[in-house]
MIRO-224957 format. One line per field, with one value per residue (C-alpha): residue number from 1; residue in three letters; x, y negated, z negated. Coordinates in nm, 4 decimals. Each point is the difference from the previous one (the first is absolute). Layout:
N
num = [NUM:...]
residuo = [ALA:...]
X = [X:...]
Y = [Y:...]
Z = [Z:...]
***
This chain:
451
num = [1:2:3:4:5:6:7:8:9:10:11:12:13:14:15:16:17:18:19:20:21:22:23:24:25:26:27:28:29:30:31:32:33:34:35:36:37:38:39:40:41:42:43:44:45:46:47:48:49:50:51:52:53:54:55:56:57:58:59:60:61:62:63:64:65:66:67:68:69:70:71:72:73:74:75:76:77:78:79:80:81:82:83:84:85:86:87:88:89:90:91:92:93:94:95:96:97:98:99:100:101:102:103:104:105:106:107:108:109:110:111:112:113:114:115:116:117:118:119:120:121:122:123:124:125:126:127:128:129:130:131:132:133:134:135:136:137:138:139:140:141:142:143:144:145:146:147:148:149:150:151:152:153:154:155:156:157:158:159:160:161:162:163:164:165:166:167:168:169:170:171:172:173:174:175:176:177:178:179:180:181:182:183:184:185:186:187:188:189:190:191:192:193:194:195:196:197:198:199:200:201:202:203:204:205:206:207:208:209:210:211:212:213:214:215:216:217:218:219:220:221:222:223:224:225:226:227:228:229:230:231:232:233:234:235:236:237:238:239:240:241:242:243:244:245:246:247:248:249:250:251:252:253:254:255:256:257:258:259:260:261:262:263:264:265:266:267:268:269:270:271:272:273:274:275:276:277:278:279:280:281:282:283:284:285:286:287:288:289:290:291:292:293:294:295:296:297:298:299:300:301:302:303:304:305:306:307:308:309:310:311:312:313:314:315:316:317:318:319:320:321:322:323:324:325:326:327:328:329:330:331:332:333:334:335:336:337:338:339:340:341:342:343:344:345:346:347:348:349:350:351:352:353:354:355:356:357:358:359:360:361:362:363:364:365:366:367:368:369:370:371:372:373:374:375:376:377:378:379:380:381:382:383:384:385:386:387:388:389:390:391:392:393:394:395:396:397:398:399:400:401:402:403:404:405:406:407:408:409:410:411:412:413:414:415:416:417:418:419:420:421:422:423:424:425:426:427:428:429:430:431:432:433:434:435:436:437:438:439:440:441:442:443:444:445:446:447:448:449:450:451]
residuo = [MET:ARG:ASP:ALA:SER:GLN:HIS:GLU:GLU:PHE:SER:VAL:ALA:ALA:TYR:LEU:ARG:ASP:VAL:LEU:GLN:LEU:GLU:GLU:GLY:ASP:THR:GLU:ASP:ALA:VAL:ALA:LYS:ASP:LEU:ALA:ILE:GLU:ALA:ALA:GLU:LEU:GLY:VAL:GLN:ILE:ALA:GLN:PRO:GLN:LYS:GLU:PRO:LEU:PRO:VAL:ARG:ASP:SER:GLY:LEU:THR:ALA:GLU:THR:GLU:HIS:VAL:ARG:THR:SER:SER:THR:GLY:SER:ARG:ALA:SER:VAL:SER:THR:GLY:LEU:THR:VAL:PRO:ALA:SER:PHE:GLU:GLU:VAL:ALA:SER:SER:ARG:ARG:PHE:SER:GLN:ARG:SER:LEU:SER:PHE:SER:GLU:TYR:ASP:LYS:TYR:LEU:ALA:HIS:THR:GLU:THR:SER:CYS:SER:PHE:GLU:PRO:VAL:THR:LEU:LYS:PRO:ALA:PRO:SER:ILE:PHE:SER:VAL:SER:GLY:HIS:ARG:SER:TYR:ALA:GLY:ILE:LYS:ALA:GLY:ILE:LYS:ASN:ARG:PHE:LYS:LEU:HIS:ARG:ARG:ARG:ILE:PRO:PRO:LYS:THR:LEU:SER:GLY:GLU:GLU:GLU:LEU:GLU:ARG:ARG:ARG:ALA:GLU:GLU:GLU:GLU:ARG:ALA:LYS:LEU:GLN:ALA:GLU:GLU:ASP:ALA:ALA:LYS:GLU:ALA:GLU:LEU:ALA:ARG:THR:GLU:ALA:ALA:LEU:THR:ALA:ALA:LEU:LYS:ARG:SER:GLU:ASP:SER:ALA:GLU:LEU:THR:SER:LEU:ARG:GLN:MET:GLN:ILE:GLY:GLU:ARG:GLU:ARG:PHE:ILE:ASP:PHE:ASP:LYS:LYS:ALA:LYS:TRP:THR:MET:TRP:THR:ARG:HIS:GLY:GLN:ALA:LYS:LEU:ASP:ILE:LEU:ASP:LYS:TYR:SER:GLU:LEU:GLN:SER:LYS:MET:MET:ASP:ARG:HIS:ALA:LYS:THR:SER:SER:HIS:LEU:GLU:ASP:ARG:GLN:VAL:GLU:ALA:GLU:MET:ASP:LEU:ARG:ALA:SER:LEU:LYS:GLN:SER:GLU:ARG:SER:VAL:GLN:ILE:ARG:LEU:ARG:HIS:MET:GLU:ALA:TYR:CYS:HIS:GLY:ARG:GLY:ARG:ASP:VAL:ALA:PHE:GLN:GLY:SER:ARG:ASP:VAL:THR:GLU:ARG:ASP:LEU:ARG:GLU:LEU:GLU:GLN:GLN:TYR:ASN:LEU:ARG:ASN:ASN:LEU:GLN:ARG:MET:GLN:GLU:ALA:LYS:ILE:ASN:VAL:LEU:ARG:GLU:GLN:GLN:ALA:LYS:GLN:MET:ASP:GLN:LEU:LEU:THR:ARG:GLN:ASN:GLU:GLU:MET:GLU:LYS:LEU:GLY:MET:LYS:ARG:ASP:GLU:ASP:LEU:VAL:ALA:LEU:GLU:GLU:GLU:PHE:GLU:LEU:GLU:GLU:GLU:LYS:SER:HIS:ALA:LEU:SER:ALA:ALA:ARG:LYS:GLU:ARG:LEU:ARG:LEU:ARG:TRP:SER:THR:GLN:HIS:GLU:ILE:GLY:ARG:GLN:LYS:LEU:ILE:ARG:ALA:THR:GLY:LEU:GLU:PHE:ALA:ARG:LEU:LYS:ASP:VAL:ASP:PHE:ASP:SER:PRO:VAL:GLN:CYS:THR:ASP:GLY:LEU:ASP:THR:VAL:GLN:GLU]
X = [0.0147:0.1211:0.0777:-0.2921:0.2185:0.1501:-0.3199:-0.0478:-0.2917:0.2390:0.2748:0.1548:0.1630:-0.3242:-0.1789:0.2965:-0.0259:-0.3562:-0.1505:0.2663:0.1536:0.3566:0.3083:0.2142:0.1893:-0.2211:-0.1992:-0.2932:0.2075:0.2329:-0.3242:-0.1169:0.3521:0.0128:-0.3676:0.0926:0.3060:-0.2059:-0.2539:0.2438:0.1417:-0.3446:-0.1114:-0.2662:-0.0427:-0.0107:-0.3426:0.0647:-0.1978:-0.2154:0.1423:-0.2094:0.1516:-0.1706:-0.1424:0.3090:0.0558:0.3297:0.3003:0.0468:-0.0316:0.1721:0.2611:-0.2570:-0.2878:0.2075:0.0710:-0.3869:-0.1497:-0.1399:-0.1707:-0.3622:-0.2142:-0.0583:0.3332:-0.0560:-0.1048:0.3155:0.1766:-0.1881:0.2659:-0.2204:-0.3550:-0.2264:-0.3383:-0.2841:-0.1141:-0.2865:-0.1212:-0.2943:0.1343:0.0191:-0.3280:-0.1342:0.1998:-0.1715:-0.3460:0.0860:0.0853:-0.2963:-0.1385:0.1249:0.2767:0.1313:0.3781:0.0583:-0.1470:0.2002:0.3083:-0.0600:-0.0521:0.3390:0.1765:-0.1420:0.1063:0.3439:0.0427:-0.1342:0.1757:0.3452:0.2334:0.3540:0.1911:0.2346:0.3375:0.1224:-0.0666:-0.1898:-0.3100:-0.3030:-0.2285:-0.3313:-0.0958:0.1545:-0.2572:0.2531:-0.1512:-0.3365:-0.1764:-0.0167:-0.3172:0.1381:0.0764:-0.3574:-0.1358:0.2094:-0.1051:-0.3524:0.0195:0.1987:-0.2867:-0.2755:0.1794:0.0563:-0.3744:-0.1106:0.2268:-0.1222:-0.3662:0.0062:-0.0830:-0.3181:-0.3577:-0.1991:-0.3577:-0.2069:0.0496:0.3593:0.0447:-0.1752:0.2040:0.3095:-0.0693:-0.0665:0.3337:0.1693:-0.1987:0.0813:0.3917:-0.0113:-0.1581:0.2607:0.3028:-0.1786:-0.0017:0.3352:0.1186:-0.1852:0.1297:0.3424:-0.0479:-0.1243:0.3018:0.2436:-0.1681:-0.0241:0.3619:0.0844:-0.2258:0.1906:0.2980:-0.0814:-0.1528:0.2990:0.2373:-0.1786:-0.0545:0.3661:0.0861:-0.2935:0.1345:0.3735:0.1468:0.2772:-0.2429:-0.2141:0.2773:0.1044:-0.3442:-0.0216:0.3218:-0.1236:-0.3360:0.1910:0.2042:-0.3169:-0.1505:0.3138:0.0267:-0.3864:0.0886:0.3174:-0.1893:-0.2660:0.2218:0.2034:-0.2992:-0.1432:0.3202:0.0440:-0.3496:0.0141:0.3274:-0.1774:-0.2744:0.2636:0.1852:-0.3229:-0.1060:0.3763:-0.0556:-0.3456:0.1537:0.2851:-0.2069:-0.2700:0.3229:0.1222:-0.3462:-0.0584:0.3425:-0.1064:-0.3210:0.1828:0.2518:-0.2816:-0.1991:0.3031:0.0679:-0.3566:0.0083:0.3331:-0.1260:-0.3450:0.2146:0.1959:-0.3088:-0.1547:0.3189:-0.0143:-0.3215:0.0690:0.2825:-0.2007:-0.2703:0.2667:0.1388:-0.3516:-0.0588:0.3268:-0.1179:-0.3332:0.1712:0.2162:-0.2914:-0.1888:0.3016:0.0484:-0.3619:0.0078:0.2951:-0.1648:-0.3151:0.1525:0.2109:-0.3053:-0.2581:0.2381:-0.0120:0.3562:0.1900:0.1799:-0.3133:0.2068:0.1742:-0.3158:-0.1304:0.2488:-0.0626:-0.1309:-0.2040:0.0111:-0.2515:0.2721:0.0155:-0.3745:0.0175:0.2649:-0.2011:-0.3176:0.2524:0.1064:-0.3836:-0.0679:0.3093:-0.1342:-0.3460:0.1337:0.2607:-0.2201:-0.0862:0.3592:0.1214:-0.2699:0.0741:0.3845:-0.0772:-0.2170:0.2714:0.2249:-0.2468:-0.0627:0.3778:0.0272:-0.3004:0.1925:0.3116:-0.2021:-0.1615:0.3278:0.1379:-0.2534:-0.0061:0.3714:-0.0849:-0.2772:0.2138:0.2890:-0.2634:-0.1278:0.3513:0.0731:-0.3303:0.1116:0.3547:-0.1713:-0.2323:0.3062:0.1492:-0.2733:-0.0127:0.3631:-0.0465:-0.2975:0.2117:0.2649:-0.2472:-0.1339:0.3254:0.1058:-0.3437:0.0746:0.3729:-0.1683:-0.2472:0.2866:0.2389:-0.2819:-0.0834:0.3653:0.0472:-0.3352:0.0970:0.3512:-0.1654:-0.2490:0.2777:0.2238:-0.2966:-0.0792:0.3595:0.0489:-0.3246:0.1118:0.3714:-0.1900:-0.2076:0.2671:0.2204:-0.3085:-0.0239:0.3847:-0.0090:-0.3115:-0.0447:-0.3601:-0.2027:-0.0790:-0.2718:0.0747:-0.2080:-0.1445:0.2339:-0.0022:-0.1271:-0.1071:-0.3689:-0.1094:-0.0711:0.2177:-0.0644:0.2856:0.1525:0.0527:-0.3448:0.0672:-0.2885:0.0252:0.1199:-0.2458:0.0783]
Y = [-0.0075:-0.3360:-0.2284:-0.2500:-0.2940:0.0474:-0.0861:-0.3515:-0.1035:0.0476:-0.2037:-0.2258:-0.2254:-0.0572:-0.0988:-0.2499:-0.1333:-0.0223:-0.0644:-0.1845:-0.1656:0.0473:-0.0647:0.3041:0.1593:-0.1819:0.2424:-0.0353:0.0722:-0.2980:-0.2402:0.1271:-0.0556:-0.3548:-0.0603:0.1451:-0.2437:-0.3032:0.1159:0.0292:-0.3550:-0.1431:0.2210:0.2003:0.3522:0.2470:0.1936:0.4007:0.2766:0.2086:0.3207:0.2114:0.2668:0.0155:0.3320:0.1184:0.3863:-0.0167:-0.2356:-0.0155:-0.3881:-0.0588:-0.2230:-0.2827:0.0725:0.1188:-0.3181:-0.1033:0.3042:-0.1448:-0.2852:-0.1082:-0.2854:-0.0235:-0.1859:-0.2900:-0.2202:0.0418:-0.3063:-0.2933:-0.2311:-0.3177:-0.1028:0.2687:-0.1044:0.2496:0.0946:-0.2573:-0.2226:0.1871:0.0954:-0.3761:-0.0879:0.3077:-0.1555:-0.3499:0.1392:0.1945:-0.3091:-0.1511:0.1865:-0.0061:0.2155:0.1115:-0.0378:0.3551:0.0179:-0.3091:0.1433:0.2928:-0.2104:-0.2128:0.3363:0.0996:-0.3375:0.0365:0.3468:-0.1058:-0.3175:0.0015:-0.3074:-0.0048:-0.3098:-0.1487:-0.0680:-0.2095:-0.3438:-0.0902:-0.1383:0.1257:0.2771:-0.0867:0.3184:-0.0873:-0.0456:-0.1657:-0.3461:0.1042:0.0686:0.3731:0.1977:0.2066:-0.3266:-0.1465:0.3350:0.0041:-0.3709:0.0859:0.3097:-0.2271:-0.3038:0.2666:0.1594:-0.3462:-0.0896:0.3041:-0.0617:-0.3734:0.1810:0.0220:0.3509:-0.1044:0.0982:-0.2044:-0.0784:0.1411:-0.3476:-0.0472:0.3531:-0.0593:-0.3221:0.1860:0.2636:-0.2732:-0.1619:0.3314:0.0655:-0.3237:0.0101:0.3790:-0.1532:-0.2766:0.2313:0.2431:-0.3026:-0.0771:0.3470:0.0191:-0.3192:0.1261:0.3278:-0.1968:-0.2168:0.2829:0.1904:-0.3027:-0.0563:0.3681:-0.0070:-0.3383:0.1571:0.3167:-0.1734:-0.2403:0.2977:0.1920:-0.2714:-0.0852:0.3586:0.0282:-0.3284:0.0910:0.0334:0.2523:0.2305:-0.0202:0.0629:0.2940:0.1601:-0.0301:0.1817:0.2610:0.0270:0.0478:0.2767:0.1915:-0.0155:0.1516:0.2683:0.0935:0.0181:0.1952:0.2288:0.0791:0.0640:0.2380:0.1910:0.0221:0.1288:0.2447:0.1202:0.0282:0.1968:0.2398:0.0239:0.0490:0.2548:0.2288:-0.0166:0.1234:0.3011:0.0788:-0.0329:0.2212:0.2843:-0.0752:0.0964:0.2914:0.1464:-0.0183:0.1491:0.2686:0.0841:0.0296:0.2501:0.2223:-0.0312:0.1298:0.2837:0.1116:-0.0015:0.2069:0.2511:0.0216:0.0699:0.2744:0.1693:0.0059:0.1402:0.2612:0.1140:0.0100:0.2317:0.2086:0.0450:0.0942:0.2659:0.1419:0.0211:0.1845:0.2315:0.0519:0.1008:0.2579:0.1263:0.0685:0.1317:0.2502:0.1002:0.0637:0.2423:0.1655:0.0351:0.1406:0.2525:0.1155:0.0165:0.1203:-0.2910:-0.0732:0.0418:0.3459:0.2415:0.3362:-0.1062:-0.1027:0.3274:0.1470:-0.2982:0.0772:-0.3018:0.0482:-0.1439:-0.2134:-0.1530:-0.0418:-0.1771:-0.2589:-0.0681:-0.0890:-0.1881:-0.2121:-0.0638:-0.1231:-0.2369:-0.1252:-0.0631:-0.1823:-0.1986:-0.2976:-0.0292:0.0298:-0.2686:-0.2418:0.0912:-0.0923:-0.2999:-0.1093:0.0809:-0.2072:-0.2983:0.0117:-0.0197:-0.2798:-0.1728:0.0179:-0.1287:-0.3227:-0.0468:0.0015:-0.2545:-0.2284:0.0442:-0.1008:-0.2923:-0.1336:0.0211:-0.1882:-0.2701:-0.0226:-0.0563:-0.2909:-0.1647:0.0415:-0.1451:-0.2866:-0.0685:0.0141:-0.2297:-0.2448:0.0220:-0.0813:-0.2577:-0.1613:0.0411:-0.1943:-0.2673:-0.0354:-0.0220:-0.2718:-0.1904:-0.0156:-0.1207:-0.2560:-0.0963:-0.0341:-0.1688:-0.2643:-0.0543:-0.0314:-0.2736:-0.1866:-0.0063:-0.1428:-0.2854:-0.0888:-0.0164:-0.1996:-0.2328:-0.0685:-0.0599:-0.2275:-0.2066:-0.0453:-0.1153:-0.2544:-0.1043:-0.0377:-0.1971:-0.2661:-0.0154:-0.0682:-0.2507:-0.1944:0.0610:0.0815:0.3177:0.2110:0.2751:0.3751:0.0532:0.3482:0.2458:0.1134:0.3585:0.2525:-0.0141:-0.2469:0.1661:-0.0759:0.0901:0.2251:-0.2276:0.2985:0.1455:0.3407:0.1875:0.2993:0.2917:0.3422:0.3375]
Z = [0.0110:0.0837:-0.2760:0.0028:-0.0728:0.3426:0.1935:0.1362:-0.2402:-0.2873:0.1262:-0.2586:0.2671:0.1996:-0.3489:-0.0629:0.3504:0.0633:-0.3332:-0.2253:0.3278:-0.1678:0.1965:0.1066:-0.2964:-0.2803:-0.2244:-0.2192:-0.2977:0.0910:0.0116:-0.3024:-0.2058:0.1569:-0.1301:-0.3402:-0.0394:0.1081:-0.2368:-0.3020:0.0644:-0.0459:-0.2840:0.1922:-0.1288:0.2836:0.0301:-0.0728:0.1344:-0.2029:-0.1033:0.1715:0.2699:0.3362:0.1036:0.2191:0.0245:0.1956:-0.0252:0.3708:-0.0198:-0.3243:0.1754:0.0237:-0.2609:-0.3046:-0.1566:0.0408:-0.0656:-0.2955:0.1618:-0.0686:0.0432:-0.3763:-0.0736:0.2482:-0.2580:-0.2023:0.1450:-0.1921:-0.1615:0.0250:0.0372:0.1005:0.1704:0.0228:0.3588:-0.0352:-0.2527:-0.0646:-0.3404:-0.1069:0.1219:-0.2171:-0.2649:0.0487:0.0008:-0.3108:-0.1748:0.0466:-0.3061:-0.3482:-0.0735:-0.3423:-0.0783:0.0557:0.3347:0.1141:-0.1243:0.2167:0.3048:-0.0835:-0.0256:0.3688:0.1313:-0.1637:0.1656:0.3685:0.0222:-0.0918:0.0116:0.0321:-0.1049:0.2675:-0.1461:0.3080:-0.1716:-0.3183:0.1469:-0.1544:0.1580:0.1006:-0.1656:-0.3348:-0.2837:-0.2477:0.1126:-0.0713:-0.3112:0.0220:-0.0366:-0.2752:-0.1880:0.0516:-0.1283:-0.3191:-0.0773:0.0678:-0.2409:-0.2664:0.0316:-0.0459:-0.2914:-0.1676:0.0607:-0.2143:-0.2467:-0.0486:-0.0796:-0.4061:-0.1599:-0.1508:0.0450:0.2246:0.0274:0.3073:0.1850:-0.0695:0.1251:0.3079:0.0661:-0.0932:0.2661:0.2721:-0.0681:0.0288:0.3257:0.1274:-0.0765:0.1675:0.3142:0.0058:-0.0180:0.2393:0.2458:-0.0773:0.0563:0.3186:0.1307:-0.0884:0.1953:0.2938:0.0113:-0.0498:0.2914:0.2273:-0.0546:0.0716:0.3331:0.0911:-0.0224:0.1798:0.2901:0.0534:-0.0185:0.2573:0.2256:-0.0067:0.0870:0.2858:0.1260:-0.0224:0.3623:-0.1526:-0.1588:0.3060:0.2485:-0.2187:-0.0009:0.3657:0.0267:-0.2304:0.2009:0.3182:-0.1661:-0.1426:0.3512:0.1771:-0.2736:0.0571:0.3842:-0.0523:-0.2306:0.2108:0.3182:-0.2267:-0.0990:0.3600:0.1186:-0.2529:0.0555:0.3758:-0.0545:-0.1958:0.2434:0.2545:-0.2027:-0.0601:0.3751:0.0980:-0.2423:0.1178:0.3897:-0.0992:-0.1667:0.3023:0.2676:-0.2246:-0.0216:0.3724:0.0793:-0.2455:0.1634:0.3150:-0.1293:-0.1578:0.3125:0.1742:-0.2625:0.0183:0.3753:0.0176:-0.2689:0.2121:0.3289:-0.1823:-0.1015:0.2971:0.1403:-0.2759:0.0987:0.3499:-0.0787:-0.2320:0.2817:0.2603:-0.2653:-0.0482:0.3926:0.0211:-0.2654:0.1685:0.3198:-0.1868:-0.1610:0.3270:0.1762:-0.2940:0.0383:0.3740:-0.0714:-0.2868:0.1829:0.3145:-0.2006:-0.2009:0.2857:0.2744:0.1963:0.2072:0.2973:-0.0722:-0.0226:0.0364:-0.3550:-0.1526:0.0316:-0.2418:-0.2606:-0.3396:-0.1590:-0.3729:-0.2627:-0.0943:0.3223:0.0087:-0.3404:0.1211:0.2924:-0.2188:-0.2312:0.3332:0.0898:-0.3456:0.0242:0.3560:-0.1463:-0.3041:0.1908:0.0967:-0.3772:-0.1181:0.2094:-0.0862:-0.4030:0.0810:0.1790:-0.2835:-0.2296:0.1805:0.0005:-0.3627:-0.0512:0.2435:-0.1798:-0.3212:0.1375:0.1234:-0.2804:-0.2375:0.2494:-0.0125:-0.3750:0.0136:0.2199:-0.2134:-0.3296:0.2037:0.1175:-0.3482:-0.1513:0.2687:-0.1405:-0.3521:0.1008:0.1456:-0.3035:-0.2190:0.2052:-0.0019:-0.3832:-0.0450:0.2201:-0.1863:-0.3332:0.1740:0.1307:-0.3475:-0.1795:0.2720:-0.0637:-0.3897:0.0834:0.2062:-0.2473:-0.2901:0.2457:0.1004:-0.3606:-0.1285:0.2662:-0.0825:-0.3712:0.0827:0.2184:-0.2817:-0.2612:0.2254:0.1183:-0.3884:-0.0848:0.3050:-0.0928:-0.3737:0.1012:0.2607:-0.2985:-0.2369:0.2565:0.0310:-0.3894:-0.0373:0.2804:-0.0838:-0.3851:0.0923:-0.0651:0.2908:-0.0509:0.1060:0.3120:0.0767:0.1418:0.3589:-0.0149:0.2562:-0.1014:0.2575:0.3133:0.3112:0.3776:0.1347:0.2747:0.2232:-0.0018:-0.1376:-0.0571:-0.2495:0.1725:-0.0549:0.0972]
***
């Protein structure tokens, strides 16, 4: 079986040339190394693939897939060294709607924890200018909440621990309710202000990223690389399936020709045996005819001897015919009378032997034909197993290449974002990574190959 890596669709050189568009002599590992060096200089963490092995049963393609065999889409989000923006502002809008009702302190603490998790801010150390996301210049919500709680506690401590009349108790409760409503209003206003600042910061950072010529150009380059990969992958699968179909047709043609030749050989062998059997019957009939003539001649001589017929009449007068002579004559008559039946019996015996020989020959020929069919089926099964293994290798190779592209695209985007942050001192939101989820039309218009 030919090594799968030698087929055209598994060519590394073609992938580097047609998809990555690298110069001759450059390798994907060299590109990854240069990217890692640049990322380290900017303090960008390189995304690592998830440690889940791909289902590859054979190591024929280990040279290219070994170092990425643990690739997975689950790790693409691991590059996040700055502001991370949700795919849309639905969560922020939902939070806005959620903030319209009264929240308890514990509920808003949960909200803040979620906001701090989904929106992380990395300080810019290029210059000491304050970040637009810094809350040090504003009254933090935590401080506001603490102040509100303290005021409420002080208010309760001002009430003297004495027994009040019914009217005084109602007045005290109304005062507490008014104070509580006031504190709740201040708390809601603080939450609204905090959320508004967060929304404004996110919106500004996202707009800067979307309007950035550098990030836009990088994204277009990555989309072009994705489209070239999809075209290349479809062509590779089409080539592989076409080769598989042709290999199957070649085996069928091969055994069809062998079967035709075997049938011709069997026909010639059967015809030759039939000719020999006909010749054997003719020889038997000739031999029986000769035996019949001999019997007839002997019978005539015996009749002449016993009945006195012949040319030498004087000699016949002195002949003495015995009982033995008469018995022999009678036997000769019986032999003549049964001669036809004996001849037919011998011919029938010969024909039975010949029929048995023909049956044995046909049985051997049928067994030979069945063995040829079984060999064809075995070759087809072996070919299907080879095809299945190649398809698994093709899937593993495609998945590994996709994962390397995803990780490289993610790292390139983060590097570009960090460069803009350092150059401007402003925050730039992280955009959604280019992925293979969006449908892309194959530029060559290749349809799926079906057997």
